[in-house]
N, C-alpha and C positions, 0 to 999 in steps of 0.2 A: 711307604709313608702313609701315616694315618691322616684321617681327616682333622681339620684344625691343627696342623702341625706348624711348629716353630722352627726356624733355622737360625741358628746362633753363629755369628761370625765374630771370633775373639781369639787373638794370637796368645794372650797370657793364659797359660795351661791351668793355673790355679783358679783364676776367675772363671774361666770356661767350665771347669768341673763344678765349681760352686753353683754356677747358673743352671747346669744340667741337672744337679741334684734337686735344685729348688723347684724346677719344672716337673721332675719325676714325682716329688712329694705331692705336688699340687694336682697331678694327674693330667698334665698338659704334655702331650707327645711332643718331643723335640729332638733335634739332632744338631751337633755342633761341629763346626770346622774351624780351621785356624788361619784361613787367608780368604780373600776375595776371589782368587783363582779356583780354590776348592769349592766355593760357594757356587761359582758359575757352572762348574761340572755337575754339581749336585742337583741344581735347578734344571738342568737340561734333562734330567731322568726322572724327576719327581715333583709332585705338587706340593706348595708350601703356602700357608694362609698368612703368616707374619715372619718378617726377617728382623732380627735384632743383630746390629752390627757395630763394631767399634770404629770410631772416625779414623784412628791411626792403625794401620796394618802393614805388615811387610809386604812389598810390592805395591799392587794397586791398593789405593786408600778407600775408605768408606763412601767418601763422596762420589768417586767414580762408579763404585759398585751401586749406589743409589740411582745414579743417571742410567745405568744400564737395565736395572730392575724397573724403573719408570718407563723406559721404552718398550720393555716387554708386557708389563701390566701396570698401568697408572693407578689402579684401585688397590694394588698390594700395599698394606700398611708396613712401612719400615721405621724402625725405632732406632735411633743413633745414640751410642755410648761415647761419652767424651769426658776428658779431664776438666778440671776447673778452668784451665787456660784455653780450653778449646770451646768455650760457650759461644762466642761469636761465630765460630764455624758451624755449630750446631744450629744456631738461629738461621744461618745461610742456607743449611740443609733443609730446614722447615720450609723456607721459602721456595726451595726447589722441589718440594712435594713430600718430605719426610713426615710421617705421622706425629712423632713426638721424640724427645731426647731425654736421656739420663745422664746425670753427672757422676762421675766416681768421686768417692766410694758411695755405694748405694745399698740400701737394705734389700734383701731378697723379696720382702713383702711389697716394696715399691715396684720392684721390676715386675712382679707378678700382677699388680694391679694394672699397670700400664699395658701389659701384654693382653691380659683379659679385655680391656676396653678395646684394643686393637682386633682382637679375634671377634669381638661383637660387631665391630664396624665392618670386618670383612664378611661376616654372615649376612648382615643386613645389605651389603652391596651385591652379594651373589643373589639374595631373595629378589632385589630390584631388578637385577638383569634377568632373572628367571620370569618375573611377572611381565617385564617388558616384551620378552619373547612370546609369552603366552598371549599378551594383548595384540602382538603383531600378527600372530597366527589367527586369532579371533577376529582381527579386523579385515581379514581376507574374505573370500567367498564363503568359507564355512560358517561365518556369522549369519549369513542370510539363507544359505542352502545346506540344510542339515541332512545328513545320511552318510553311510559308508558303502551303500550299494554300488556295484560297477556303474551303473546308470548315473547315479549322483557324483561320483567321482569324475566321470567324463564331462558331465554337465558344469561341474565347477572349474575344470581345466578350460573348457571352451569359454565360459563367461569370463574368466580371468584373462584369457588371451584376447578378448574382444574389448574389455573395458577401456582401454586407452586408444581404440581405433575409431576414427571418425566414420563409421559406417552405420547406416539405419538398420534395424534389426526387427524382424518379425518373429513373435514368440507364439508358439502354437501348443494348445493343451486344454485338457478338460476343466470344467469349472472346478475351482479349489486346488488346483495343481501348484499355484504359487507364481503366476505369470507377472504380477506387480513386484513380488520379491527379486525376480530375475531383473527386472527393469531397475529396481532400486540398486541392486548390486552391481550392474553395469555402470550406473551412475557414480556410486560412491567409490568404486575402485578405480576410477580413471581420474583425468585432470579436469573433467567437467564437474567433479564434485564441488568445485568452488562456486559453480553456478547453481541455478534453481532446478530442483526436481518438481515437474508439474504434471500432475495426473488428471485425466478427464475421462469419464465413462461416455462413449459416444452414443450409447443406448440409453442414457439416463437424462437426456435433455431433448426438449421439444425441438423440432426441426427449425423452427423460426429463431431459436436462440442460439443454435450451435454455430452459426456463422459469426455472430457477435463474440461468443465465448472464445473461438478459435483465432479469429483474425482481428477482433477488436473493432471499434467504430470511431469515427469523428463526431464531435458535437452536431446536433441536428440531423444525423444520419436517418433517423426515423423518429416517430412520435415517442417522447419520453426520453430522448438521447440528449440530456441536458449538457453533457461535457464528454470530452474525448475518454475513451477507454482503451487500454492496452489488453490485447487479446492474450490467450494462453501461449500461443507459438512465440510471440514477441517477448512474453515474460520469461519463456524458458531458454531465450537467446544466451549462449554461453553455457547452457546446461542440457537437461533432458526433458523432452516432452513424451509422456507415456499415454498412448491412445488405447484404452481398454474397449473391448467389443468393437473393434474396427469395422467388422462385417455389417454393423447397423448403421454406419455412417450414410447420410443421404448422398444421393448421386451428386447433386450439385456441389456439396461439400467436398466430395471426393476429387472433383475437377479443380477446385481452388487448392486442395492440399497437394495435389500432384504438381501443380504450377510452383508452389513453394519449395517442394522437394527438388524440383529441377533447376529453379533460379536462386533459391535461398534468399528470396525477398517477398514480401507481401504488401498488399494494399488494404488498409483499414476500410471498413464499410463506410461509404460516403466520402472516401478521400480519393486522391489521384496520385498522392505521393508514394513511391516505392520505399518500403522500410527494409533495410537489409537485416537478416537473421542469421545467426549461427546456432541452429537448434538441432539436436540429435533427436531423431524420431525413434521411439520403441513402441512398435504396435503389438497388440495382443488380440488373439481370436481363438475361439474354441471350434470354429467351423473350418471346413476346407475351402479356403479362398480360391484355390485353382478350379474347384467344382463351381463355386459361386460365380466365377468370372466366365466360365463356359455356360452358365445358365443366364447370364446377363445382369445378375443382381449385384455384381461388384465389377468396377472398371478393371479391365485386364492390364492396362498400362499402369495403373497405380499398383496392382498386385506385384508386377515385376520391379516397379521402382521400389516398393517396401521390402520385397523379398531380396534384398542383398545378401543377407544372412538369416537363415531360419534356425531357431532353437526350439527343438521338440521336447516338451516337458512329459516325462513318464508318469502315468496314474499311479496312485499309491498301491493299487493291487498288483502292480508289476514290480514293485520294490518293497515287498512285505517285510524283509529283513529290517528294513529302516524303522518299522512301526514301533518297537520296544524303545529305541533311542528318541524318536520323535515324541512319543507319548510321555516320556519321563521328562523331556524338555518342556513340553506344554504344562505337565503338572507343576513344575517348578516355577515357570513363568507365571501361571495362574495363581499359585499360592502366594507368590511375591506381590502380585497386583492386588490381591484381595486381603493382603496380611493374615493369611491362614496357613496352617501346617500342611505340609505335602503329605497326601494320603499314600498309604501302601497300595501296591498293585498286586493282588494275589495271582499265583501262577494260572489259575483256572480263567481268570479274566483276561490275562495276557493271551492265552490260548485262543479264547473266542475273538479277541481283537485281531489276531493273526488271520482267523478264518472269515471275519467280516468283509463284505464286497467293497465298502468305502466308496459309494457313488459320489459322495461329496468330497472325496479325496482328503487332502491335508487339512482342509478347513473343517471338515466333519470330525476328524480326529482331534483337532484343538477344541472344538465346541464339547466333545465327549470329555475331555480332560478338565475343561471349566466346570461342566456339571459335576464330576467327581469331587472336585475341590470345594465346590459350594454346597456340597451335600445333597444335591438335587438327585432323587432316585430316578434313573432311567434304567429300565430293564436292558441293559446291554447285551446280556447272554441271550435273551429271547429275540431281541432284534437281530443278533447275529445268526441265530437258528432260523429265523424266518426269512431274512434276506440272502443267506449265503446261497449263491447260484452254484458255485462248484468249489466248495471248501477244500483246502488242502488235505492231503493224507496226513497220518500222525508222522510218518517220516519226513514229509515236506515241511510240516510245521516245526519239528525238532530241528531240522536243518536250518531253517529260517532264523529260529531262536538262537541257535548255536552261532550262527554267522553273526547276528546282531551283538551277541556278548563279547565275540572275539573283536569285532570292529570297534566297539565301545571301550574295550581294554587297550587296544592299540591307540586309540584317540587319547585316552587318560595318560599313556606312557610314552606320547610323542612318537609312535611308531617303533619304539625300542623293543625288539622281539624278547630279549632276556627278561626285561622288567614285566612285559606283558604275560609271558609264560609263568613268571612267579606269581603274578596277580591272580592268574586263572588256576594256579596250581596244577599245572601240567608241564611235561618235559618240553624243552625248546624244539626237539626234533618233531614231537607230536604236534605242536602248535604250527610248525612249518608245513607239516603235511595237510593240516586243516586249512591252512592260508591257500595252498594250491588247489585243494578240493573246492574251496568256496570262492575261488577266483578273487582273492584278496591281495594277491602279490602283485608287485609292480612297483613303478616310481613313486606312487602316491604314499607308500608305506615304508618307512625307513627300516633298516635292519639294525 
């Protein structure tokens, strides 16, 4: 059965033949049957975009067929054919979900006009379903954590599994690896998305202000405190508090935070009343907190209280195969933000990007994309040559580039190997071999 096919259910052989000929002349693929029972058998083994059925049929009538079709696919347009005396039944069918009805006798042009409109409705319905599916996929962890490397696939799986769990999380990674994006992903994918996401940089505030920022204060708690202020922890109740650079938090603030984590309540500065809070803490650090605890610069009990679950973020140099996909994403994002065209990325530039050490990680890559979109000339190639500590060999770079192309094709094709192979212009067996070689096979990629 061809796409956009019409199934005609009509027991009158002369009318059935006339309709078939009209569809053929109009170039609309169609098949005709003489009863509802035949229509059911046909629909069990073929896809149909529009059904045109007579109200009166031998055996099961058109209304019963409509109800059966609606139970299978309520978006399938069903056009009813009726005689003059059956208009009231046709109106009843419309109320039951029929797309339209045609009264006998009718001109072939009228039939074709109604069918074409029904086909267009079916096409739009399918596009809406596809867009909803794509939006649902993008609304997941892939919206925040981009990449097809094994490390990123595992990271998305872990974050997705933790999003709805009420556990505090410690995120560890180098500067620029995306610690706040992980925190936002944990927040947005879980039921706490209804609450506030509050971010605070523990190293960006003077020590004398940190207590007030975190815990709030009562009026008159200190000079200048004219009225009560709700702190970040309380404001994030029902949601998520992201504490960046937790390693720089002063010891006194660490003690108070530990109490909040243990008792889930706090006291505002200058107050005596305990305020219950339901706040999930996601803390981030670039340091080894275990080592800091051993050295005495970070409280050991707070370390163990925060480290219920540890999420390790890989540096960009350890997932170079994600660089082409990330760079293209940042180029498009920057071009849209600045209302400028997306620049082309020549192969020699991509080769140098793959060799660059990326000490600033994803943040540095994003900045590079911004400069390229804005036309600000930075000698990326010279930087890569100067800074590369241990650039990959040609074979390693080619492998990484091939892997990124395959991963991107699979993402575009929703994991469908057949379509991805066609997109890459390789045999499906060849693509499957490459998937195994690059470690891309597994549950995250559909067949």
